[in-house]
C-alpha positions as protocol buffer text, in pm:
chain_id: "A"
residue {
  index: 1
  type: MET
  ca { x: -1151 y: -1171 z: -1923 }
}
residue {
  index: 2
  type: VAL
  ca { x: -1206 y: -1005 z: -1587 }
}
residue {
  index: 3
  type: GLU
  ca { x: -1053 y: -1184 z: -1289 }
}
residue {
  index: 4
  type: LYS
  ca { x: -1259 y: -1237 z: -979 }
}
residue {
  index: 5
  type: LEU
  ca { x: -1056 y: -1201 z: -662 }
}
residue {
  index: 6
  type: SER
  ca { x: -1169 y: -1262 z: -310 }
}
residue {
  index: 7
  type: LYS
  ca { x: -1220 y: -951 z: -101 }
}
residue {
  index: 8
  type: GLU
  ca { x: -915 y: -1039 z: 109 }
}
residue {
  index: 9
  type: LYS
  ca { x: -688 y: -1072 z: -198 }
}
residue {
  index: 10
  type: TYR
  ca { x: -821 y: -742 z: -335 }
}
residue {
  index: 11
  type: GLU
  ca { x: -755 y: -574 z: -1 }
}
residue {
  index: 12
  type: GLU
  ca { x: -398 y: -713 z: 5 }
}
residue {
  index: 13
  type: LEU
  ca { x: -339 y: -581 z: -347 }
}
residue {
  index: 14
  type: VAL
  ca { x: -466 y: -233 z: -251 }
}
residue {
  index: 15
  type: LEU
  ca { x: -249 y: -226 z: 63 }
}
residue {
  index: 16
  type: GLU
  ca { x: 57 y: -342 z: -131 }
}
residue {
  index: 17
  type: LEU
  ca { x: 13 y: -58 z: -382 }
}
residue {
  index: 18
  type: ALA
  ca { x: -57 y: 194 z: -105 }
}
residue {
  index: 19
  type: ASN
  ca { x: 265 y: 99 z: 73 }
}
residue {
  index: 20
  type: LYS
  ca { x: 450 y: 196 z: -244 }
}
residue {
  index: 21
  type: GLY
  ca { x: 319 y: 550 z: -187 }
}
residue {
  index: 22
  type: LEU
  ca { x: 53 y: 559 z: -460 }
}
residue {
  index: 23
  type: THR
  ca { x: -263 y: 767 z: -427 }
}
residue {
  index: 24
  type: ASN
  ca { x: -613 y: 620 z: -435 }
}
residue {
  index: 25
  type: GLU
  ca { x: -659 y: 728 z: -796 }
}
residue {
  index: 26
  type: LYS
  ca { x: -333 y: 569 z: -909 }
}
residue {
  index: 27
  type: ILE
  ca { x: -414 y: 248 z: -721 }
}
residue {
  index: 28
  type: GLY
  ca { x: -749 y: 225 z: -900 }
}
residue {
  index: 29
  type: LEU
  ca { x: -588 y: 281 z: -1240 }
}
residue {
  index: 30
  type: ILE
  ca { x: -319 y: 19 z: -1181 }
}
residue {
  index: 31
  type: ILE
  ca { x: -572 y: -238 z: -1063 }
}
residue {
  index: 32
  type: LYS
  ca { x: -789 y: -169 z: -1364 }
}
residue {
  index: 33
  type: LYS
  ca { x: -512 y: -171 z: -1628 }
}
residue {
  index: 34
  type: GLU
  ca { x: -255 y: -421 z: -1507 }
}
residue {
  index: 35
  type: HIS
  ca { x: -472 y: -667 z: -1316 }
}
residue {
  index: 36
  type: LYS
  ca { x: -785 y: -633 z: -1534 }
}
residue {
  index: 37
  type: ILE
  ca { x: -1003 y: -599 z: -1225 }
}
residue {
  index: 38
  type: VAL
  ca { x: -1300 y: -365 z: -1208 }
}
residue {
  index: 39
  type: PRO
  ca { x: -1259 y: -179 z: -875 }
}
residue {
  index: 40
  type: ARG
  ca { x: -1627 y: -83 z: -862 }
}
residue {
  index: 41
  type: SER
  ca { x: -1728 y: -438 z: -777 }
}
residue {
  index: 42
  type: TYR
  ca { x: -1529 y: -428 z: -450 }
}
residue {
  index: 43
  type: VAL
  ca { x: -1507 y: -208 z: -141 }
}
residue {
  index: 44
  type: LYS
  ca { x: -1386 y: 147 z: -207 }
}
residue {
  index: 45
  type: ILE
  ca { x: -1010 y: 192 z: -195 }
}
residue {
  index: 46
  type: SER
  ca { x: -1039 y: 486 z: 44 }
}
residue {
  index: 47
  type: LYS
  ca { x: -1241 y: 276 z: 290 }
}
residue {
  index: 48
  type: ILE
  ca { x: -982 y: -2 z: 281 }
}
residue {
  index: 49
  type: LEU
  ca { x: -701 y: 247 z: 348 }
}
residue {
  index: 50
  type: LYS
  ca { x: -897 y: 418 z: 625 }
}
residue {
  index: 51
  type: LYS
  ca { x: -963 y: 80 z: 790 }
}
residue {
  index: 52
  type: HIS
  ca { x: -589 y: 13 z: 799 }
}
residue {
  index: 53
  type: ASN
  ca { x: -502 y: 372 z: 908 }
}
residue {
  index: 54
  type: ILE
  ca { x: -318 y: 454 z: 586 }
}
residue {
  index: 55
  type: GLN
  ca { x: -385 y: 806 z: 468 }
}
residue {
  index: 56
  type: ILE
  ca { x: -247 y: 939 z: 143 }
}
residue {
  index: 57
  type: ASP
  ca { x: -327 y: 1300 z: 58 }
}
residue {
  index: 58
  type: PRO
  ca { x: -313 y: 1331 z: -323 }
}
residue {
  index: 59
  type: ASP
  ca { x: -292 y: 1712 z: -310 }
}
residue {
  index: 60
  type: ARG
  ca { x: 6 y: 1701 z: -77 }
}
residue {
  index: 61
  type: ALA
  ca { x: 180 y: 1430 z: -278 }
}
residue {
  index: 62
  type: SER
  ca { x: 143 y: 1618 z: -606 }
}
residue {
  index: 63
  type: LEU
  ca { x: 262 y: 1946 z: -450 }
}
residue {
  index: 64
  type: GLU
  ca { x: 566 y: 1775 z: -298 }
}
residue {
  index: 65
  type: LYS
  ca { x: 649 y: 1628 z: -637 }
}
residue {
  index: 66
  type: ALA
  ca { x: 610 y: 1968 z: -809 }
}
residue {
  index: 67
  type: VAL
  ca { x: 826 y: 2146 z: -550 }
}
residue {
  index: 68
  type: LYS
  ca { x: 1098 y: 1883 z: -584 }
}
residue {
  index: 69
  type: LYS
  ca { x: 1088 y: 1921 z: -964 }
}
residue {
  index: 70
  type: LEU
  ca { x: 1110 y: 2301 z: -940 }
}
residue {
  index: 71
  type: GLU
  ca { x: 1402 y: 2281 z: -698 }
}
residue {
  index: 72
  type: LYS
  ca { x: 1583 y: 2059 z: -946 }
}
residue {
  index: 73
  type: HIS
  ca { x: 1503 y: 2315 z: -1221 }
}
residue {
  index: 74
  type: ALA
  ca { x: 1653 y: 2588 z: -1001 }
}
residue {
  index: 75
  type: LEU
  ca { x: 1994 y: 2424 z: -1008 }
}
residue {
  index: 76
  type: VAL
  ca { x: 2015 y: 2448 z: -1388 }
}
residue {
  index: 77
  type: HIS
  ca { x: 1823 y: 2771 z: -1461 }
}
residue {
  index: 78
  type: LYS
  ca { x: 1937 y: 3025 z: -1203 }
}
residue {
  index: 79
  type: GLN
  ca { x: 1805 y: 3331 z: -1390 }
}
residue {
  index: 80
  type: ASP
  ca { x: 1451 y: 3200 z: -1447 }
}
residue {
  index: 81
  type: GLN
  ca { x: 1217 y: 3428 z: -1251 }
}
residue {
  index: 82
  type: THR
  ca { x: 891 y: 3260 z: -1352 }
}
residue {
  index: 83
  type: PHE
  ca { x: 984 y: 2936 z: -1183 }
}
residue {
  index: 84
  type: ARG
  ca { x: 1076 y: 3123 z: -863 }
}
residue {
  index: 85
  type: ARG
  ca { x: 725 y: 3262 z: -842 }
}
residue {
  index: 86
  type: SER
  ca { x: 580 y: 2920 z: -915 }
}
residue {
  index: 87
  type: LEU
  ca { x: 805 y: 2761 z: -652 }
}
residue {
  index: 88
  type: SER
  ca { x: 700 y: 3013 z: -387 }
}
residue {
  index: 89
  type: VAL
  ca { x: 328 y: 2965 z: -465 }
}
residue {
  index: 90
  type: LYS
  ca { x: 352 y: 2586 z: -454 }
}
residue {
  index: 91
  type: SER
  ca { x: 561 y: 2594 z: -136 }
}
residue {
  index: 92
  type: ALA
  ca { x: 303 y: 2818 z: 30 }
}
residue {
  index: 93
  type: LYS
  ca { x: 22 y: 2581 z: -69 }
}
residue {
  index: 94
  type: LEU
  ca { x: 220 y: 2287 z: 65 }
}
residue {
  index: 95
  type: ARG
  ca { x: 282 y: 2464 z: 399 }
}
residue {
  index: 96
  type: LYS
  ca { x: -87 y: 2549 z: 421 }
}
residue {
  index: 97
  type: ILE
  ca { x: -187 y: 2184 z: 364 }
}
residue {
  index: 98
  type: GLU
  ca { x: 71 y: 2061 z: 617 }
}
residue {
  index: 99
  type: LYS
  ca { x: -49 y: 2314 z: 873 }
}
residue {
  index: 100
  type: ALA
  ca { x: -410 y: 2202 z: 824 }
}
residue {
  index: 101
  type: ALA
  ca { x: -309 y: 1835 z: 853 }
}
residue {
  index: 102
  type: ALA
  ca { x: -129 y: 1905 z: 1181 }
}
residue {
  index: 103
  type: LYS
  ca { x: -448 y: 2031 z: 1343 }
}
């Protein structure tokens, strides 16, 4: 059975999940799976976040997560050269995104 929430309750739910640091895609999946709500019948998640001046860049978030994971890998596998290349590429992409966001 699909719940029917008021628009205000739906907006509160989206903002609560966004404050946890989740991306728009993850918020939509959680609402759909855990709360059994079809997000298509409400206002778009990105519009709600934009209205409340909350911006989550999914590319930046995933790159930060990957860089953190590779740095952790570096502590254990000091001789691994492949990861070093991967780390430098991902770090460069992250810097490029941050530089573009600063403009």
